[in-house]
Backbone as a chain_set.jsonl record, in Angstrom:
{"seq": "MPADNGAPFHIGELALRTGRTVHAIRWYETQGLVPGVSRDEGGRRLYGELHVGWLDLMDRLRRTGMSIAEMREYTALALQGKTTLRQRRDLLAAHRARVTETIAEWKGALSLVERKIDFYDDWMESGHRPPLIPAETPRMSPPRRKPR", "coords": {"N": [[-6.039, -69.863, 99.258], [-7.741, -66.995, 99.678], [-7.94, -63.985, 97.89], [-6.239, -61.026, 98.717], [-7.323, -57.632, 99.772], [-5.683, -55.624, 99.841], [-2.916, -53.834, 98.478], [-0.445, -55.8, 96.475], [2.768, -57.103, 97.348], [6.343, -57.547, 97.239], [8.755, -60.103, 98.187], [10.897, -59.004, 99.696], [9.493, -57.061, 101.137], [7.689, -58.715, 102.417], [9.389, -60.213, 104.038], [10.291, -57.978, 105.812], [7.882, -57.254, 106.994], [7.234, -59.525, 108.416], [9.394, -60.273, 109.823], [11.022, -62.316, 109.372], [13.587, -63.96, 107.348], [14.379, -63.548, 103.847], [15.279, -66.063, 102.892], [14.166, -67.782, 104.592], [11.42, -67.601, 104.145], [11.367, -68.47, 101.529], [12.098, -71.121, 101.992], [9.791, -71.995, 103.371], [8.002, -71.904, 101.424], [9.024, -73.726, 99.589], [8.44, -75.994, 100.899], [5.82, -76.108, 100.739], [4.125, -74.665, 102.169], [3.145, -72.138, 101.977], [0.555, -70.972, 100.627], [-1.193, -69.705, 97.597], [0.459, -67.942, 96.342], [1.069, -65.518, 94.021], [2.418, -64.269, 90.857], [4.168, -61.46, 89.463], [4.358, -59.539, 86.36], [6.947, -59.748, 85.63], [7.685, -62.151, 86.757], [8.232, -62.195, 89.462], [7.559, -63.161, 92.822], [4.434, -62.391, 94.388], [2.962, -61.157, 97.317], [0.43, -60.81, 99.825], [-1.512, -59.368, 102.519], [-2.669, -61.518, 103.837], [-0.656, -63.437, 103.635], [1.152, -62.595, 105.481], [-0.022, -63.196, 107.987], [-0.369, -65.78, 107.592], [2.263, -66.908, 107.396], [3.049, -66.26, 110.051], [1.462, -67.993, 111.569], [2.371, -70.483, 110.499], [5.021, -70.408, 111.396], [4.785, -70.389, 114.214], [3.431, -72.912, 114.661], [5.473, -74.587, 113.616], [7.633, -73.94, 115.571], [6.297, -74.894, 117.829], [6.544, -77.624, 117.591], [5.018, -78.906, 115.646], [4.943, -81.318, 112.956], [6.483, -81.054, 109.631], [4.969, -82.552, 107.685], [2.485, -82.496, 108.912], [1.967, -79.847, 108.963], [1.879, -79.449, 106.133], [-0.351, -80.879, 105.654], [-2.336, -79.504, 106.996], [-2.178, -77.081, 105.541], [-3.034, -77.943, 103.119], [-5.712, -78.842, 103.601], [-6.674, -76.315, 104.427], [-6.726, -75.027, 101.894], [-8.796, -76.282, 100.705], [-11.043, -75.09, 101.531], [-14.136, -74.178, 103.439], [-15.279, -76.743, 103.824], [-13.507, -78.215, 105.181], [-13.247, -77.581, 107.8], [-13.754, -78.85, 110.289], [-11.798, -80.799, 110.197], [-9.455, -79.284, 110.119], [-9.655, -78.055, 112.591], [-9.669, -80.133, 114.404], [-7.177, -81.23, 113.92], [-5.494, -79.184, 114.855], [-6.293, -79.125, 117.531], [-5.312, -81.638, 118.483], [-2.711, -81.132, 118.17], [-2.496, -79.012, 119.892], [-2.864, -80.418, 122.395], [-0.511, -82.114, 122.461], [1.5, -79.976, 122.622], [0.627, -78.83, 125.145], [1.271, -80.978, 126.749], [4.048, -81.18, 126.472], [4.817, -78.551, 127.47], [4.258, -79.073, 130.174], [6.073, -81.064, 130.757], [8.44, -79.528, 130.288], [8.131, -77.644, 132.293], [8.506, -79.201, 134.584], [11.146, -80.059, 134.209], [12.346, -77.511, 134.252], [11.848, -76.85, 136.953], [13.506, -78.546, 138.308], [16.125, -77.623, 137.404], [15.907, -74.938, 138.476], [15.877, -75.682, 141.297], [18.435, -76.761, 141.496], [20.104, -74.485, 140.903], [19.318, -72.974, 143.122], [20.483, -74.665, 145.162], [23.162, -74.347, 144.641], [23.461, -71.648, 145.045], [22.828, -71.637, 147.765], [24.958, -73.095, 148.904], [27.356, -71.552, 148.014], [26.62, -69.141, 149.408], [26.657, -70.23, 152.21], [28.927, -71.432, 152.439], [29.187, -74.118, 152.88], [28.335, -77.463, 151.898], [24.993, -77.937, 151.04], [22.378, -80.064, 152.042], [21.138, -82.62, 149.753], [18.374, -82.32, 147.471], [15.892, -84.507, 146.8], [15.327, -85.311, 143.377], [12.745, -86.321, 142.754], [11.021, -84.988, 144.476], [8.344, -82.953, 144.583], [7.797, -79.589, 143.99], [5.944, -77.311, 145.692], [5.683, -74.704, 145.649], [6.784, -71.803, 143.852], [10.454, -71.604, 143.208], [12.48, -70.29, 145.811], [13.88, -67.161, 145.409], [16.949, -65.594, 145.809], [18.067, -62.429, 146.721], [20.35, -60.602, 144.617]], "CA": [[-6.064, -68.656, 100.072], [-8.401, -65.976, 99.073], [-7.075, -62.785, 97.494], [-6.192, -59.957, 99.61], [-7.82, -56.496, 99.158], [-4.511, -54.606, 99.766], [-1.814, -53.859, 97.349], [0.535, -56.744, 96.653], [4.209, -56.684, 97.729], [7.36, -58.593, 97.006], [9.275, -60.98, 99.156], [11.628, -58.211, 100.707], [8.499, -56.451, 102.109], [7.176, -59.694, 103.43], [10.447, -60.325, 105.095], [10.317, -56.847, 106.732], [6.582, -57.285, 107.75], [7.127, -60.829, 109.176], [10.665, -60.383, 110.728], [11.64, -63.482, 108.687], [14.471, -63.784, 106.256], [13.86, -64.055, 102.473], [15.629, -67.534, 102.794], [13.158, -68.671, 105.508], [10.104, -67.351, 103.457], [11.412, -69.42, 100.416], [12.076, -72.468, 102.684], [8.443, -72.136, 103.828], [7.353, -71.962, 100.079], [9.437, -74.904, 98.907], [7.841, -77.024, 101.786], [4.417, -76.043, 100.253], [3.451, -74.156, 103.318], [2.569, -70.741, 101.673], [-0.38, -71.09, 99.442], [-1.79, -68.451, 97.022], [1.403, -66.828, 95.939], [1.122, -65.192, 92.483], [3.59, -63.678, 90.243], [3.96, -60.261, 88.589], [4.673, -59.699, 85.025], [8.403, -60.038, 85.656], [7.918, -63.498, 87.39], [8.611, -62.038, 90.799], [6.476, -63.484, 93.7], [3.631, -61.389, 94.998], [2.346, -61.529, 98.448], [-0.488, -60.014, 100.437], [-1.649, -59.303, 103.954], [-2.952, -62.895, 104.311], [0.541, -64.257, 103.733], [1.787, -62.15, 106.725], [-0.575, -63.94, 109.09], [-0.103, -67.277, 107.349], [3.662, -67.16, 107.945], [3.25, -66.285, 111.489], [0.866, -69.292, 111.997], [3.301, -71.741, 110.081], [6.22, -70.502, 112.183], [4.417, -70.879, 115.478], [3.253, -74.296, 114.45], [6.726, -75.173, 113.668], [8.227, -73.792, 116.832], [5.795, -75.723, 118.869], [6.819, -78.931, 117.383], [4.317, -79.635, 114.575], [5.866, -81.818, 111.913], [6.161, -80.416, 108.416], [3.969, -83.279, 107.073], [1.223, -82.041, 109.493], [1.718, -78.546, 108.387], [1.429, -79.632, 104.764], [-1.787, -81.386, 105.671], [-3.23, -78.345, 107.513], [-2.293, -76.168, 104.34], [-3.916, -78.533, 102.006], [-7.053, -78.651, 104.218], [-7.246, -74.786, 104.316], [-6.995, -74.726, 100.546], [-10.015, -76.867, 100.338], [-12.145, -74.214, 101.935], [-14.765, -74.466, 104.622], [-15.711, -78.07, 104.056], [-12.533, -78.933, 106.052], [-13.107, -76.774, 109.157], [-13.793, -79.945, 111.39], [-10.51, -81.517, 110.066], [-8.413, -78.324, 110.654], [-9.894, -77.747, 114.067], [-9.193, -81.445, 115.106], [-5.668, -81.278, 113.752], [-4.904, -78.174, 115.732], [-6.696, -79.668, 118.872], [-4.368, -82.582, 118.703], [-1.387, -80.36, 118.314], [-2.532, -78.382, 121.326], [-2.719, -81.401, 123.4], [0.787, -82.358, 122.482], [2.097, -78.777, 123.191], [0.394, -78.74, 126.496], [2.002, -82.023, 127.444], [5.424, -80.662, 126.368], [5.025, -77.61, 128.433], [4.197, -79.555, 131.539], [7.305, -81.686, 130.898], [9.419, -78.635, 130.411], [8.024, -76.965, 133.607], [9.188, -80.027, 135.526], [12.608, -79.883, 134.009], [12.753, -76.163, 134.787], [11.902, -76.794, 138.359], [14.775, -79.235, 138.749], [17.143, -76.591, 137.178], [15.78, -73.959, 139.452], [16.265, -76.313, 142.526], [19.928, -76.914, 141.494], [20.58, -73.112, 141.197], [19.189, -72.679, 144.604], [21.568, -75.424, 145.838], [24.569, -73.714, 144.475], [23.358, -70.29, 145.816], [23.021, -71.879, 149.297], [26.341, -73.531, 149.087], [28.11, -70.399, 147.94], [26.373, -68.414, 150.545], [27.063, -70.673, 153.508], [30.366, -72.195, 152.325], [28.946, -75.624, 153.187], [27.374, -78.105, 150.89], [23.587, -78.175, 151.558], [21.686, -81.475, 151.731], [20.494, -82.736, 148.365], [16.875, -82.259, 147.43], [15.703, -85.555, 145.699], [14.672, -84.86, 142.129], [11.367, -86.661, 142.808], [10.201, -84.165, 145.323], [7.675, -81.953, 143.903], [7.991, -78.363, 144.678], [4.611, -76.835, 145.639], [5.612, -73.212, 145.421], [8.062, -71.424, 142.992], [11.669, -71.719, 143.982], [12.835, -68.891, 146.361], [15.101, -66.345, 144.765], [17.689, -64.687, 146.848], [18.487, -61.076, 146.171], [21.915, -60.851, 144.482]], "C": [[-6.716, -67.713, 99.327], [-7.552, -64.72, 98.792], [-7.254, -61.68, 98.588], [-6.919, -58.665, 98.921], [-6.758, -55.384, 99.143], [-3.646, -54.911, 98.633], [-0.815, -54.976, 97.446], [1.861, -56.199, 96.912], [5.089, -57.909, 97.372], [7.88, -59.125, 98.29], [10.163, -60.094, 100.18], [10.608, -57.531, 101.612], [7.91, -57.416, 102.961], [8.149, -60.051, 104.481], [10.435, -59.241, 106.197], [9.079, -57.002, 107.578], [6.527, -58.488, 108.778], [8.262, -60.959, 110.202], [11.426, -61.809, 110.254], [12.582, -63.205, 107.533], [13.858, -64.167, 104.996], [14.211, -65.548, 102.403], [14.648, -68.211, 103.467], [11.808, -68.635, 104.824], [10.243, -68.44, 102.231], [11.398, -70.816, 100.916], [10.619, -72.869, 102.891], [7.693, -72.603, 102.37], [7.744, -73.318, 99.429], [8.888, -76.126, 99.587], [6.234, -77.1, 101.497], [3.522, -75.53, 101.276], [3.018, -72.694, 103.179], [1.779, -70.805, 100.429], [-0.789, -69.6, 98.966], [-0.698, -67.424, 96.557], [1.344, -66.739, 94.404], [2.353, -64.559, 92.107], [3.243, -62.352, 89.5], [4.435, -60.492, 87.175], [6.217, -60.073, 84.712], [8.718, -61.482, 86.275], [8.263, -63.511, 88.759], [7.276, -62.474, 91.655], [5.851, -62.263, 94.211], [2.853, -61.974, 96.144], [1.317, -60.543, 98.973], [-0.551, -60.088, 101.958], [-1.876, -60.772, 104.553], [-1.744, -63.804, 104.508], [1.254, -63.889, 104.971], [1.368, -63.036, 107.893], [-0.386, -65.418, 108.956], [1.196, -67.714, 107.811], [3.807, -67.153, 109.377], [2.595, -67.627, 111.959], [1.782, -70.482, 111.674], [4.525, -71.672, 111.049], [5.829, -70.892, 113.646], [4.126, -72.419, 115.545], [4.579, -75.139, 114.483], [7.436, -75.177, 114.979], [7.587, -74.599, 117.994], [5.857, -77.171, 118.513], [5.892, -79.643, 116.365], [5.119, -80.033, 113.442], [5.489, -81.13, 110.578], [5.184, -81.247, 107.673], [2.579, -82.772, 107.597], [0.822, -80.656, 109.05], [1.372, -78.491, 106.948], [-0.035, -80.047, 104.708], [-2.716, -80.291, 106.104], [-3.305, -77.42, 106.309], [-3.147, -76.655, 103.371], [-5.395, -78.497, 102.32], [-7.662, -77.233, 104.045], [-7.586, -74.54, 102.839], [-8.377, -75.272, 99.994], [-11.323, -76.155, 100.818], [-13.035, -74.753, 103.327], [-15.283, -75.82, 104.947], [-14.742, -78.852, 104.931], [-12.383, -78.363, 107.358], [-12.95, -77.864, 110.2], [-12.295, -80.481, 111.35], [-9.458, -80.528, 110.725], [-8.505, -78.255, 112.087], [-9.262, -79.069, 114.755], [-7.771, -81.611, 115.028], [-4.9, -80.297, 114.676], [-5.154, -78.493, 117.273], [-5.55, -80.596, 119.325], [-3.012, -82.057, 118.963], [-1.36, -79.804, 119.627], [-2.199, -79.28, 122.433], [-1.268, -81.794, 123.589], [1.821, -81.103, 123.073], [1.952, -78.578, 124.71], [1.186, -79.858, 127.313], [3.542, -81.669, 127.558], [5.743, -79.603, 127.3], [5.042, -78.08, 129.755], [5.6, -80.314, 131.776], [8.452, -80.588, 131.077], [9.28, -77.744, 131.829], [8.714, -77.847, 134.68], [10.642, -80.103, 135.452], [13.048, -78.653, 134.48], [12.857, -76.148, 136.23], [13.101, -77.389, 138.847], [15.958, -78.28, 138.554], [17.155, -75.533, 138.221], [16.328, -74.432, 140.976], [17.83, -76.428, 142.614], [20.57, -75.479, 141.568], [20.531, -72.711, 142.649], [20.217, -73.406, 145.487], [22.664, -74.759, 145.804], [24.513, -72.349, 145.162], [23.649, -70.524, 147.173], [24.361, -72.278, 149.615], [27.283, -72.304, 149.078], [27.978, -69.414, 149.123], [26.936, -68.865, 151.91], [28.603, -71.245, 153.603], [30.374, -73.645, 152.641], [27.927, -76.06, 152.184], [26.037, -78.408, 151.634], [23.198, -79.606, 151.36], [21.086, -81.502, 150.285], [19.058, -82.778, 148.476], [16.644, -83.408, 146.375], [14.919, -84.997, 144.656], [13.216, -85.184, 142.017], [10.376, -85.658, 143.592], [9.567, -83.116, 144.543], [7.746, -80.739, 144.707], [6.56, -77.703, 144.542], [4.55, -75.404, 145.435], [6.801, -72.91, 144.493], [9.349, -71.327, 143.912], [11.876, -70.223, 144.586], [13.995, -68.313, 145.605], [15.658, -65.458, 145.777], [18.12, -63.477, 146.124], [19.961, -61.194, 145.851], [22.576, -59.434, 144.835]], "O": [[-6.258, -67.542, 98.197], [-6.54, -64.488, 99.454], [-8.297, -61.515, 99.221], [-7.091, -58.627, 97.703], [-6.934, -54.345, 98.507], [-3.624, -55.955, 97.981], [-0.299, -55.12, 98.554], [2.111, -55.006, 96.74], [4.651, -59.051, 97.236], [7.502, -58.666, 99.368], [10.177, -60.399, 101.372], [10.869, -57.437, 102.811], [7.611, -57.122, 104.118], [7.814, -60.181, 105.659], [10.557, -59.561, 107.379], [9.182, -56.895, 108.8], [5.871, -58.427, 109.817], [8.149, -61.611, 111.241], [12.39, -62.241, 110.886], [12.353, -62.247, 106.794], [12.939, -64.985, 104.964], [13.397, -66.277, 101.835], [14.228, -69.255, 102.969], [11.081, -69.623, 104.93], [9.306, -69.201, 101.991], [10.734, -71.661, 100.316], [10.261, -74.01, 102.6], [6.919, -73.559, 102.306], [6.91, -73.972, 98.804], [8.847, -77.198, 98.983], [5.515, -77.992, 101.948], [2.334, -75.852, 101.322], [2.577, -72.081, 104.151], [2.296, -70.701, 99.317], [-0.75, -68.587, 99.664], [-0.952, -66.227, 96.416], [1.534, -67.7, 93.658], [3.245, -64.326, 92.922], [2.137, -62.192, 88.985], [4.881, -61.593, 86.854], [6.582, -60.617, 83.67], [9.867, -61.922, 86.29], [8.57, -64.564, 89.319], [6.138, -62.203, 91.271], [6.496, -61.244, 94.457], [2.212, -63.021, 96.061], [1.376, -59.402, 98.514], [0.245, -60.776, 102.597], [-1.337, -61.14, 105.597], [-1.724, -64.73, 105.319], [1.935, -64.745, 105.536], [2.184, -63.548, 108.659], [-0.265, -66.185, 109.911], [1.328, -68.718, 108.51], [4.586, -67.927, 109.933], [3.236, -68.33, 112.74], [1.942, -71.383, 112.497], [5.022, -72.712, 111.48], [6.545, -71.694, 114.244], [4.592, -73.09, 116.466], [4.758, -76.134, 115.187], [7.815, -76.233, 115.486], [8.242, -74.93, 118.982], [5.175, -77.938, 119.192], [5.971, -80.865, 116.231], [5.92, -79.241, 112.945], [4.356, -80.684, 110.399], [4.463, -80.585, 106.926], [1.632, -82.64, 106.821], [-0.335, -80.312, 108.808], [0.644, -77.592, 106.529], [-0.812, -79.628, 103.851], [-3.824, -80.192, 105.577], [-4.409, -76.962, 106.016], [-3.949, -75.918, 102.798], [-6.227, -78.179, 101.471], [-8.8, -76.986, 103.646], [-8.607, -73.921, 102.54], [-8.958, -74.79, 99.021], [-12.454, -76.56, 100.55], [-12.606, -75.61, 104.101], [-15.675, -76.111, 106.077], [-15.037, -79.96, 105.378], [-11.391, -78.662, 108.024], [-12.001, -77.77, 110.979], [-11.651, -80.582, 112.394], [-8.737, -80.854, 111.668], [-7.495, -78.387, 112.778], [-8.387, -78.952, 115.613], [-7.153, -82.094, 115.977], [-3.815, -80.59, 115.179], [-4.341, -78.169, 118.138], [-4.92, -80.39, 120.362], [-2.283, -82.492, 119.855], [-0.44, -80.007, 120.419], [-1.379, -78.98, 123.301], [-0.791, -81.824, 124.724], [2.756, -81.315, 123.845], [2.887, -78.242, 125.436], [1.67, -79.615, 128.418], [4.178, -81.851, 128.597], [6.805, -79.641, 127.919], [5.82, -77.538, 130.54], [6.195, -80.198, 132.847], [9.317, -80.75, 131.937], [10.269, -77.233, 132.356], [9.407, -77.337, 135.56], [11.332, -80.2, 136.467], [14.101, -78.623, 135.115], [13.78, -75.551, 136.784], [13.733, -76.831, 139.744], [16.75, -78.135, 139.485], [18.193, -75.22, 138.804], [17.04, -73.725, 141.689], [18.426, -76.214, 143.67], [21.551, -75.331, 142.296], [21.473, -72.221, 143.272], [20.749, -72.831, 146.437], [23.237, -74.514, 146.865], [25.484, -71.959, 145.812], [24.492, -69.873, 147.79], [24.899, -71.79, 150.609], [27.95, -72.059, 150.083], [28.944, -68.941, 149.723], [27.561, -68.102, 152.647], [29.261, -71.433, 154.627], [31.41, -74.31, 152.667], [26.992, -75.404, 151.724], [26.007, -79.04, 152.689], [23.752, -80.266, 150.481], [20.615, -80.497, 149.751], [18.526, -83.233, 149.489], [17.113, -83.318, 145.241], [13.946, -84.283, 144.902], [12.477, -84.492, 141.317], [9.171, -85.566, 143.357], [10.279, -82.396, 143.844], [7.757, -80.78, 145.938], [6.046, -77.561, 143.433], [3.498, -74.873, 145.08], [7.723, -73.719, 144.388], [9.313, -71.034, 145.107], [11.53, -69.194, 144.005], [14.953, -68.995, 145.239], [14.987, -64.704, 146.482], [18.513, -63.558, 144.96], [20.743, -61.762, 146.614], [23.8, -59.303, 144.818]]}, "num_chains": 1, "name": "protein.A"}
């Protein structure tokens, strides 16, 4: 990771800037996911603006289901410089495909949950159990929401 032009700062400032805890930042470091950390004369870690963006990327990759091993691979590739641009791009493209598939699955699950909520709303409003909607029935439009 290239050096920043801005003044370096310590882990507490990095935590404030990123919205992550000191514990979380240290976890990312122990996993080998925060490259380019230097130390001051007292042995305290020094961070720069690049670390702010890097932690955001690592957090988003993790939240979208990328494995720690893949995140380490990506980090190692980034440390090798521009000769690994194609590998990094391909790794992220494969991850994007998995994320897109997961989003589609979650949308399908959410649709079923919304239909069940509508089912209960109809039942409570009418006082009679409405007919069941088969789970396989695709819903072509968003579920209707009743004013409360």
